[in-house]
VEXBAMAR-134664 format. One record per atom (N, C-alpha, C): atom name; residue number from 1; x negated, y, z. Coordinates in steps of 0.2 Angstrom, whole numbers, plus 5000, padded with zeros to 4 digits. Each point is the difference from the previous one (the first is absolute). Example, Ala and Ser with C-alpha at 12.3 -4.5 7.8 and 13.67 -1.06 7.14 Angstrom:
BEGIN
  atom   nr     u     v     w
     N    1  4934  4972  5039
    CA    1  5004  5006  5000
     C    1  4996  5006  5000
     N    2  5002  5005  4996
    CA    2  4996  5006  5001
     C    2  5004  5005  5003
This chain:
BEGIN
  atom   nr     u     v     w
     N    1  4719  4254  5039
    CA    1  4997  5001  4993
     C    1  5005  5002  4995
     N    2  5006  4997  5000
    CA    2  5006  5002  4995
     C    2  5002  5007  5001
     N    3  5000  5002  5006
    CA    3  5002  5007  5001
     C    3  4995  5005  4998
     N    4  4994  4999  5000
    CA    4  4995  5005  4998
     C    4  5000  5000  4992
     N    5  5001  4994  4997
    CA    5  5001  5000  4992
     C    5  5006  5004  4998
     N    6  5005  5000  5004
    CA    6  5006  5004  4998
     C    6  4999  5007  5001
     N    7  4997  5002  5005
    CA    7  4998  5007  5002
     C    7  4996  5003  4994
     N    8  4995  4996  4998
    CA    8  4995  5002  4995
     C    8  5004  5001  4993
     N    9  5004  4996  4999
    CA    9  5004  5000  4993
     C    9  5004  5006  5001
     N   10  5003  5001  5005
    CA   10  5005  5006  5001
     C   10  4996  5007  5000
     N   11  4994  5000  5002
    CA   11  4995  5006  5000
     C   11  4999  5001  4992
     N   12  4998  4995  4996
    CA   12  4999  5001  4993
     C   12  5006  5003  4997
     N   13  5005  4997  5001
    CA   13  5007  5003  4997
     C   13  5001  5007  5002
     N   14  4998  5002  5006
    CA   14  5001  5007  5002
     C   14  4995  5004  4996
     N   15  4994  4998  5000
    CA   15  4994  5003  4997
     C   15  5002  5001  4992
     N   16  5003  4995  4997
    CA   16  5002  5001  4993
     C   16  5005  5005  4999
     N   17  5005  5001  5005
    CA   17  5005  5005  5000
     C   17  4997  5007  5001
     N   18  4995  5001  5004
    CA   18  4997  5006  5001
     C   18  4996  5002  4994
     N   19  4997  4995  4997
    CA   19  4996  5002  4994
     C   19  5004  5002  4994
     N   20  5006  4997  5000
    CA   20  5005  5001  4994
     C   20  5004  5007  5001
     N   21  4999  5003  5006
    CA   21  5004  5006  5001
     C   21  4999  5005  4995
     N   22  4994  5002  4999
    CA   22  4999  5006  4995
     C   22  5003  4999  4993
     N   23  4999  4993  4998
    CA   23  5003  4999  4993
     C   23  5008  5000  5000
     N   24  5003  4998  5006
    CA   24  5007  5000  5001
     C   24  5002  5007  5000
     N   25  4997  5005  5004
    CA   25  5001  5007  5001
     C   25  5000  5003  4993
     N   26  4995  4999  4996
    CA   26  4999  5003  4993
     C   26  5006  4998  4996
     N   27  5002  4993  5000
    CA   27  5005  4998  4996
     C   27  5007  5003  5002
     N   28  5001  5001  5007
    CA   28  5006  5004  5002
     C   28  5000  5007  4998
     N   29  4995  5003  5000
    CA   29  5000  5007  4998
     C   29  5001  5001  4993
     N   30  4997  4995  4996
    CA   30  5001  5000  4993
     C   30  5008  4999  4998
     N   31  5003  4995  5004
    CA   31  5007  4999  4999
     C   31  5004  5006  5002
     N   32  4998  5004  5005
    CA   32  5004  5006  5002
     C   32  4999  5005  4995
     N   33  4994  5001  4997
    CA   33  4999  5005  4995
     C   33  5004  4998  4994
     N   34  5001  4994  4998
    CA   34  5004  4998  4994
     C   34  5007  5001  5001
     N   35  5003  4999  5006
    CA   35  5007  5001  5001
     C   35  5001  5007  5001
     N   36  4996  5004  5002
    CA   36  5001  5007  5001
     C   36  5000  5004  4993
     N   37  4997  4997  4995
    CA   37  5000  5003  4993
     C   37  5007  4999  4997
     N   38  5004  4995  5003
    CA   38  5007  4998  4998
     C   38  5005  5005  5003
     N   39  4998  5003  5005
    CA   39  5005  5005  5004
     C   39  5001  5006  4996
     N   40  5006  5002  4999
    CA   40  5002  5006  4997
     C   40  5004  5005  5005
     N   41  4998  5006  4999
    CA   41  5004  5005  5005
     C   41  5006  5002  4997
     N   42  5006  5000  5004
    CA   42  5006  5001  4997
     C   42  5001  5008  4998
     N   43  5004  5001  4995
    CA   43  5001  5007  4998
     C   43  5004  5004  5005
     N   44  5000  5006  4999
    CA   44  5004  5005  5005
     C   44  5007  4998  4999
     N   45  5003  4999  4994
    CA   45  5007  4998  4999
     C   45  5002  4994  5004
     N   46  4995  4995  5000
    CA   46  5001  4993  5003
     C   46  5001  5001  5008
     N   47  4995  5004  5002
    CA   47  5000  5001  5007
     C   47  5006  5004  5003
     N   48  5002  5005  4996
    CA   48  5006  5004  5002
     C   48  5006  4995  5000
     N   49  5001  4996  4995
    CA   49  5005  4995  4999
     C   49  5001  4995  5006
     N   50  4994  4997  5001
    CA   50  5000  4995  5006
     C   50  5001  5004  5007
     N   51  4998  5006  5000
    CA   51  5001  5004  5007
     C   51  5007  5001  5000
     N   52  5003  5002  4995
    CA   52  5008  5002  5000
     C   52  5003  4993  5002
     N   53  4999  4995  4997
    CA   53  5003  4993  5002
     C   53  4999  4999  5007
     N   54  4994  5001  5003
    CA   54  4999  4998  5007
     C   54  5004  5005  5004
     N   55  5000  5006  4999
    CA   55  5004  5005  5004
     C   55  5007  4998  5000
     N   56  5003  4999  4994
    CA   56  5007  4998  5000
     C   56  5002  4994  5004
     N   57  4995  4995  4999
    CA   57  5001  4993  5003
     C   57  5000  5001  5008
     N   58  4995  5004  5002
    CA   58  5000  5001  5007
     C   58  5006  5004  5003
     N   59  5003  5005  4996
    CA   59  5006  5003  5002
     C   59  5006  4995  5001
     N   60  5000  4996  4994
    CA   60  5006  4995  5000
     C   60  5000  4995  5006
     N   61  4994  4998  5001
    CA   61  4999  4995  5006
     C   61  5001  5003  5006
     N   62  4998  5007  5001
    CA   62  5002  5004  5006
     C   62  5007  5000  5001
     N   63  5004  5002  4995
    CA   63  5007  5001  5001
     C   63  5003  4993  5001
     N   64  4998  4995  4997
    CA   64  5003  4993  5001
     C   64  4999  4998  5007
     N   65  4994  5001  5003
    CA   65  4998  4998  5007
     C   65  5004  5004  5005
     N   66  5001  5007  4998
    CA   66  5004  5004  5005
     C   66  5007  4997  5000
     N   67  5003  4999  4994
    CA   67  5006  4997  5000
     C   67  5001  4994  5004
     N   68  4996  4995  4999
    CA   68  5000  4993  5003
     C   68  4999  5002  5008
     N   69  4995  5004  5002
    CA   69  4999  5001  5007
     C   69  5007  5003  5003
     N   70  5003  5005  4997
    CA   70  5006  5003  5002
     C   70  5005  4995  5001
     N   71  5001  4996  4995
    CA   71  5006  4995  5000
     C   71  4998  4995  5006
     N   72  4994  4997  5001
    CA   72  4999  4996  5005
     C   72  5000  5003  5007
     N   73  4998  5006  5000
    CA   73  5000  5004  5007
     C   73  5007  5001  5002
     N   74  5005  5002  4995
    CA   74  5007  5002  5002
     C   74  5003  4993  5002
     N   75  4999  4995  4996
    CA   75  5003  4993  5002
     C   75  4998  4998  5007
     N   76  4994  5000  5001
    CA   76  4997  4998  5007
     C   76  5004  5005  5005
     N   77  5000  5006  4999
    CA   77  5004  5005  5005
     C   77  5007  4997  5001
     N   78  5003  4999  4995
    CA   78  5007  4998  5000
     C   78  5001  4993  5004
     N   79  4995  4996  4998
    CA   79  5000  4993  5003
     C   79  4999  5001  5008
     N   80  4995  5004  5002
    CA   80  4998  5000  5007
     C   80  5006  5004  5004
     N   81  5003  5005  4997
    CA   81  5006  5003  5003
     C   81  5006  4995  5001
     N   82  5000  4996  4995
    CA   82  5006  4995  5000
     C   82  4998  4995  5006
     N   83  4994  4998  5001
    CA   83  4998  4995  5005
     C   83  5001  5003  5007
     N   84  4998  5007  5001
    CA   84  5000  5003  5006
     C   84  5007  5002  5002
     N   85  5005  5001  4995
    CA   85  5007  5001  5002
     C   85  5004  4994  5002
     N   86  4998  4995  4999
    CA   86  5003  4994  5002
     C   86  5001  4999  5007
């Protein structure tokens, strides 16, 4: 008898959730609309500036990682040659 009461109350809770869905969806879409009104499109100058920064940063990181890779690779080559010459 206790199990059937628990199942019934769980069913009512699910039914309430389903009934509240349209109101929650409407509220969500209203919130999205409100937030989208706050969004501004960047100017062409801002886009060009940030694009330049990204390109320069990618180039610098590329050079840095190439240098680190070269140093580690040469170090490992020398170390392995040292181990094999013993």
